[in-house]
C-alpha positions as CSV (number, residue, x, y, z in Angstrom):
1,M,-27.7,-2.4,-33.8
2,A,-30.1,-5.3,-33.5
3,S,-28.0,-8.5,-33.5
4,I,-30.4,-10.4,-35.6
5,R,-33.1,-9.7,-38.2
6,W,-36.2,-11.8,-37.8
7,L,-37.0,-11.9,-41.5
8,V,-34.9,-11.9,-44.7
9,F,-36.0,-9.9,-47.7
10,C,-33.2,-10.8,-50.1
11,A,-29.5,-10.6,-50.7
12,L,-28.4,-8.3,-53.4
13,A,-25.9,-8.8,-56.3
14,C,-25.8,-12.5,-56.7
15,L,-24.0,-12.2,-60.0
16,I,-23.1,-15.6,-61.2
17,T,-20.4,-14.7,-63.8
18,V,-19.0,-11.7,-65.5
19,Q,-20.6,-12.8,-68.7
20,A,-24.0,-13.2,-67.0
21,S,-23.7,-10.0,-65.0
22,H,-26.7,-8.3,-66.5
23,S,-29.0,-11.3,-65.8
24,S,-29.2,-10.4,-62.1
25,S,-31.3,-12.1,-59.5
26,F,-32.6,-10.6,-56.4
27,G,-32.4,-13.1,-53.6
28,L,-30.2,-15.1,-51.3
29,S,-28.1,-17.6,-53.3
30,K,-25.8,-20.4,-52.3
31,R,-22.4,-19.0,-51.3
32,S,-19.6,-19.4,-53.8
33,W,-16.9,-17.6,-51.7
34,E,-15.6,-20.2,-49.2
35,K,-12.5,-18.5,-47.8
36,G,-14.1,-17.5,-44.5
37,Q,-16.5,-15.1,-42.9
38,P,-17.9,-12.0,-44.7
39,I,-15.8,-8.9,-44.7
40,T,-17.8,-6.7,-42.3
41,V,-17.8,-2.9,-43.0
42,P,-19.3,-0.6,-40.4
43,L,-21.7,2.0,-41.5
44,A,-22.3,5.4,-39.9
45,L,-25.2,7.8,-40.5
46,D,-24.9,11.3,-41.9
47,A,-27.2,14.2,-40.8
48,S,-29.8,13.1,-43.3
49,G,-29.9,9.5,-42.1
50,R,-28.0,8.0,-45.0
51,P,-25.8,5.0,-44.3
52,V,-22.2,6.0,-44.9
53,V,-19.0,3.8,-45.5
54,H,-15.6,5.2,-44.7
55,V,-12.9,4.7,-47.4
56,N,-9.1,4.8,-47.1
57,M,-8.9,8.4,-48.3
58,H,-10.8,9.5,-45.3
59,F,-14.0,10.2,-47.1
60,G,-17.5,9.2,-46.1
61,L,-19.5,7.8,-49.0
62,A,-23.2,7.2,-48.8
63,I,-24.3,3.8,-50.1
64,S,-26.8,3.5,-52.9
65,T,-28.2,0.6,-55.0
66,G,-29.4,3.0,-57.6
67,T,-26.1,3.2,-59.5
68,G,-23.0,1.1,-59.9
69,Y,-20.7,4.1,-60.0
70,T,-18.6,5.3,-57.2
71,M,-18.7,9.1,-57.1
72,V,-16.6,11.6,-55.1
73,A,-16.6,15.3,-54.8
74,G,-13.7,16.8,-56.7
75,S,-11.6,19.7,-55.6
76,Q,-13.0,21.7,-58.6
77,C,-16.6,21.0,-57.7
78,D,-18.6,24.2,-57.7
79,S,-21.5,22.8,-55.6
80,C,-19.7,20.6,-53.1
81,S,-18.9,23.1,-50.5
82,G,-18.5,21.9,-46.9
83,V,-17.4,18.4,-47.6
84,P,-13.9,16.9,-48.0
85,T,-12.9,16.7,-51.6
86,Y,-10.7,14.5,-53.8
87,N,-7.8,15.9,-55.6
88,A,-6.5,13.5,-58.3
89,S,-3.2,15.4,-58.6
90,K,-2.3,14.5,-55.1
91,S,-2.8,10.8,-55.6
92,T,0.0,8.5,-56.7
93,T,-2.4,5.8,-58.0
94,A,-5.0,8.0,-59.9
95,Q,-5.2,7.3,-63.7
96,S,-7.2,9.7,-65.8
97,L,-9.7,8.1,-68.3
98,A,-11.0,9.6,-71.5
99,G,-14.5,11.2,-71.4
100,A,-16.8,12.1,-68.6
101,R,-20.0,10.7,-67.0
102,S,-23.3,12.1,-66.0
103,V,-25.0,10.0,-63.3
104,A,-28.6,10.5,-62.2
105,M,-29.1,10.7,-58.5
106,L,-32.2,11.9,-56.6
107,N,-33.7,13.6,-59.6
108,N,-30.4,15.4,-60.0
109,T,-27.1,14.5,-61.6
110,V,-23.5,14.1,-60.7
111,D,-21.2,15.2,-63.6
112,G,-17.4,14.8,-63.9
113,P,-14.4,13.1,-65.5
114,L,-13.6,9.4,-64.9
115,Y,-10.5,8.1,-63.1
116,K,-9.1,4.7,-62.1
117,E,-8.1,4.7,-58.5
118,D,-7.0,2.2,-55.8
119,C,-9.7,2.3,-53.2
120,G,-10.4,0.6,-49.8
121,M,-13.1,0.4,-47.1
122,Q,-12.5,0.5,-43.4
123,T,-13.6,-2.8,-41.9
124,M,-15.0,-3.7,-38.5
125,S,-11.7,-5.3,-37.5
126,G,-9.8,-2.0,-38.0
127,G,-8.2,-3.0,-41.3
128,V,-8.9,-2.0,-44.9
129,W,-10.5,-4.1,-47.6
130,A,-8.7,-3.0,-50.7
131,Y,-10.3,-2.9,-54.2
132,P,-7.8,-1.6,-56.7
133,N,-8.3,-0.2,-60.2
134,M,-11.8,1.1,-59.4
135,T,-13.6,3.5,-61.8
136,I,-14.7,6.7,-60.0
137,V,-16.6,9.7,-61.2
138,V,-14.9,12.9,-59.8
139,A,-17.7,15.4,-59.6
140,N,-17.2,18.9,-60.9
141,A,-20.9,19.5,-60.4
142,S,-23.3,17.5,-58.2
143,M,-26.3,19.6,-57.6
144,P,-27.3,19.0,-53.9
145,V,-26.2,15.3,-53.8
146,F,-23.0,15.8,-51.6
147,S,-23.9,17.4,-48.3
148,D,-24.0,16.8,-44.5
149,G,-20.3,15.8,-44.5
150,V,-20.8,13.1,-47.2
151,S,-18.1,13.4,-49.9
152,G,-19.6,10.9,-52.4
153,V,-21.7,7.8,-53.2
154,L,-20.6,4.2,-53.1
155,G,-22.7,2.5,-55.8
156,L,-23.9,-1.0,-55.1
157,G,-25.9,-1.3,-58.4
158,T,-24.9,-3.1,-61.6
159,N,-25.0,-0.2,-64.0
160,S,-27.7,-2.1,-66.0
161,R,-29.5,1.2,-66.7
162,Q,-26.6,3.5,-67.4
163,G,-22.9,2.9,-67.7
164,N,-20.8,-0.3,-67.8
165,F,-20.8,-3.3,-65.5
166,S,-17.0,-3.4,-65.6
167,D,-17.0,0.1,-63.8
168,T,-18.9,-1.3,-60.8
169,I,-17.3,-2.7,-57.6
170,F,-18.6,-6.1,-58.7
171,G,-17.1,-5.9,-62.2
172,A,-13.8,-4.8,-60.8
173,Y,-13.6,-7.6,-58.3
174,L,-14.7,-10.3,-60.8
175,G,-12.2,-9.0,-63.3
176,E,-9.3,-9.7,-60.9
177,D,-7.3,-13.0,-61.0
178,N,-8.9,-14.3,-57.8
179,G,-10.9,-17.3,-59.0
180,A,-14.2,-15.6,-58.0
181,T,-17.3,-16.4,-60.0
182,S,-19.8,-14.3,-58.0
183,F,-20.0,-11.2,-55.8
184,Q,-22.6,-11.3,-53.0
185,Y,-23.3,-8.8,-50.3
186,G,-25.7,-8.2,-47.5
187,M,-26.9,-5.1,-45.5
188,A,-27.9,-5.1,-41.9
189,L,-28.9,-1.5,-41.5
190,D,-29.9,0.4,-38.4
191,A,-32.7,2.9,-38.5
192,P,-31.7,6.6,-38.6
193,D,-31.6,7.8,-34.9
194,N,-30.8,11.2,-33.6
195,S,-29.1,9.7,-30.6
196,T,-26.4,7.8,-32.4
197,N,-24.6,7.7,-35.8
198,D,-24.4,3.9,-36.0
199,G,-25.8,2.9,-39.4
200,G,-25.3,-0.9,-39.1
201,V,-23.0,-3.0,-41.2
202,L,-22.3,-4.0,-44.8
203,H,-21.2,-7.6,-45.4
204,L,-19.1,-7.9,-48.5
205,L,-18.4,-11.1,-50.6
206,S,-20.9,-13.1,-48.7
207,P,-24.0,-12.5,-46.6
208,D,-23.7,-13.2,-42.9
209,G,-26.0,-16.2,-42.1
210,S,-26.0,-15.2,-38.4
211,A,-27.6,-11.8,-39.1
212,Y,-31.1,-13.1,-39.8
213,T,-33.6,-15.8,-39.1
214,G,-36.8,-16.8,-41.0
215,N,-37.5,-17.4,-44.6
216,V,-35.9,-15.7,-47.6
217,S,-38.2,-13.9,-50.1
218,W,-36.8,-14.1,-53.6
219,K,-37.8,-11.5,-56.2
220,G,-36.6,-11.3,-59.8
221,V,-35.1,-8.0,-60.9
222,Q,-36.9,-6.2,-63.8
223,Q,-35.1,-5.7,-67.1
224,A,-33.6,-2.3,-67.4
225,S,-35.6,0.4,-69.1
226,S,-36.1,4.1,-68.7
227,N,-38.1,5.0,-65.6
228,A,-39.4,1.4,-65.4
229,D,-40.3,1.8,-61.7
230,G,-42.6,4.8,-62.4
231,T,-40.9,6.9,-59.8
232,G,-38.9,9.1,-62.1
233,L,-35.7,7.7,-60.4
234,T,-33.3,5.5,-62.2
235,S,-32.3,2.4,-60.4
236,D,-30.6,-1.0,-61.1
237,W,-32.8,-2.8,-58.6
238,I,-36.4,-2.7,-59.6
239,I,-38.7,-5.5,-58.2
240,D,-42.4,-6.3,-58.0
241,L,-44.2,-5.3,-54.8
242,D,-47.1,-7.7,-54.5
243,G,-49.2,-5.7,-52.1
244,W,-49.2,-3.7,-48.9
245,S,-51.4,-2.7,-46.0
246,F,-51.5,0.2,-43.5
247,A,-53.0,0.2,-40.0
248,G,-53.5,3.2,-37.9
249,G,-55.6,6.3,-37.4
250,S,-59.2,5.7,-38.0
251,G,-58.8,2.3,-39.6
252,S,-56.8,0.2,-42.1
253,I,-56.0,0.4,-45.8
254,S,-55.1,-2.5,-48.0
255,N,-53.7,-2.6,-51.5
256,T,-53.4,-5.9,-53.4
257,Q,-52.2,-4.4,-56.7
258,G,-48.7,-3.4,-55.6
259,G,-46.5,-2.2,-58.3
260,S,-42.9,-1.6,-59.3
261,C,-40.6,-1.0,-56.3
262,T,-37.1,0.4,-55.9
263,V,-35.1,-0.5,-52.8
264,D,-32.3,2.0,-51.9
265,P,-30.8,2.9,-48.5
266,Y,-29.6,6.3,-50.0
267,Y,-33.2,7.5,-49.3
268,P,-34.4,7.6,-45.7
269,N,-38.1,6.9,-45.9
270,V,-40.9,5.0,-47.7
271,Y,-42.2,6.8,-50.8
272,I,-45.5,5.8,-52.4
273,P,-47.9,7.2,-55.0
274,Q,-49.3,10.6,-53.9
275,N,-53.0,9.5,-53.9
276,L,-52.2,6.5,-51.6
277,A,-50.2,8.7,-49.2
278,N,-53.2,11.1,-49.1
279,E,-55.4,8.2,-48.2
280,I,-53.1,7.1,-45.4
281,Y,-52.7,10.5,-43.7
282,G,-56.4,11.3,-44.3
283,S,-57.1,8.6,-41.7
284,I,-54.8,10.2,-39.1
285,S,-56.3,13.0,-37.0
286,G,-54.0,16.0,-36.8
287,A,-51.8,15.1,-39.8
288,S,-50.7,18.1,-41.8
289,Q,-49.0,18.2,-45.2
290,I,-45.5,19.7,-45.7
291,S,-43.0,19.6,-48.6
292,D,-39.8,17.4,-48.7
293,A,-37.8,19.1,-51.5
294,S,-34.8,16.8,-51.0
295,A,-36.8,13.8,-52.3
296,H,-39.3,15.6,-54.5
297,A,-42.0,14.3,-52.2
298,I,-44.7,15.4,-49.9
299,A,-44.4,14.6,-46.2
300,W,-46.8,14.9,-43.2
301,T,-46.5,16.0,-39.6
302,V,-48.3,13.7,-37.3
303,P,-49.1,13.7,-33.5
304,C,-46.1,12.2,-31.8
305,D,-48.2,9.6,-30.1
306,T,-49.5,8.3,-33.4
307,K,-49.7,4.5,-33.7
308,M,-49.3,3.1,-37.2
309,S,-47.8,0.1,-39.1
310,F,-47.0,-0.5,-42.7
311,T,-46.7,-4.0,-44.1
312,A,-45.2,-4.8,-47.5
313,V,-45.8,-8.1,-49.3
314,F,-43.1,-9.7,-51.5
315,G,-44.1,-13.2,-52.7
316,S,-45.2,-15.3,-49.8
317,E,-43.5,-13.1,-47.1
318,S,-44.7,-10.0,-45.3
319,F,-42.5,-7.4,-43.7
320,T,-43.9,-4.9,-41.2
321,V,-42.6,-1.6,-39.8
322,D,-44.4,0.2,-37.0
323,Q,-44.5,3.7,-35.4
324,S,-41.0,3.1,-33.8
325,I,-39.7,3.4,-37.4
326,L,-42.5,5.5,-39.1
327,V,-43.0,8.3,-36.5
328,I,-39.9,10.5,-36.6
329,N,-39.4,12.8,-33.7
330,Q,-37.6,15.9,-34.7
331,G,-37.8,17.6,-31.3
332,D,-40.3,20.3,-32.1
333,R,-42.5,18.1,-34.2
334,C,-43.0,14.5,-35.5
335,I,-42.9,13.6,-39.2
336,G,-44.4,10.5,-40.8
337,G,-41.9,8.1,-42.4
338,I,-44.3,7.4,-45.3
339,E,-44.2,10.1,-48.0
340,G,-46.0,10.7,-51.3
341,W,-44.4,11.7,-54.6
342,S,-44.8,15.4,-55.5
343,D,-45.6,14.3,-59.0
344,S,-49.1,12.8,-58.9
345,S,-48.5,10.7,-62.1
346,L,-45.8,8.6,-60.4
347,T,-47.0,5.1,-59.6
348,G,-43.9,3.4,-58.2
349,Y,-42.7,2.7,-54.7
350,L,-39.3,3.3,-53.1
351,F,-38.3,1.7,-49.8
352,G,-35.4,3.5,-48.1
353,A,-33.2,3.0,-45.1
354,R,-36.0,3.1,-42.4
355,F,-37.9,0.2,-43.9
356,L,-34.6,-1.7,-44.7
357,S,-33.5,-1.4,-41.1
358,E,-36.1,-4.0,-40.2
359,V,-34.9,-6.7,-42.7
360,Y,-31.7,-8.2,-43.8
361,V,-31.1,-7.3,-47.5
């Protein structure tokens, strides 16, 4: 993992108080937790390139900013074959709650009953960071969300679009008698790489100031509303992309309009409106369109020696990724890391793990 990020995009979840939890800001704030260094949680990569955190029940949970719920495959899940599952009857700390929850993920849903459970994450030091009394959704149906050895999703959102803030990891922590008035975290992700399963690290309770250099780009989070990002994906973190540019192939392309943007490491690539993706790959000789059913998107094969760069503009700061991130060698072919939505009406942007691996979030 790169030891330092040369630019900072933002730090997520600077939630000032429980009462103000739904007035979230998207930026790097003054630290309010002064007890020491951040709790560093190592991340692995699953076969799809999703960053995964290991919890104390020996499950791998993919991290996502799109929801605040923690979800795990239940032993009765009819579509969770091939992954370790959670059996509440074998837990001494599980408490069943009334009702059930349906959580949107990847244009699919995770359905199941709610439980309170004492959870914990494995830390870099070899210990466990415990977070008791956590609300979890025990999936009895998950569509294709749980796969590649991943038993669930660790939500790093606020539940501003669906659900309750008190059910998030932030709400549970701020509800404890610990004197905390905020919960901050940072992500230093590694790009998906076939040669290693190292996914980077997650810094809990405080960003790690040694993990980045350069200026911080602040962006306000849009108010929650249905499909506000125009992507068809629900997310708690919707921000304004101020513009972008692409260089490669037969020339360069600039877009100063930008649009609504979702930032979520659960998804591996960069996803943009279909017409703009067509324009990008139309400039690359030898590019050929293929389908990416897992993300409801269109991808392209490209020559493996393709040179390209994509620059995103947020406020006064620009963040660039090049072919080392955007040309994905799959052995028998190379795939471009920029994809277009299958639905041509979608106008939003989604920046996934590959883009986020070049910045500290």
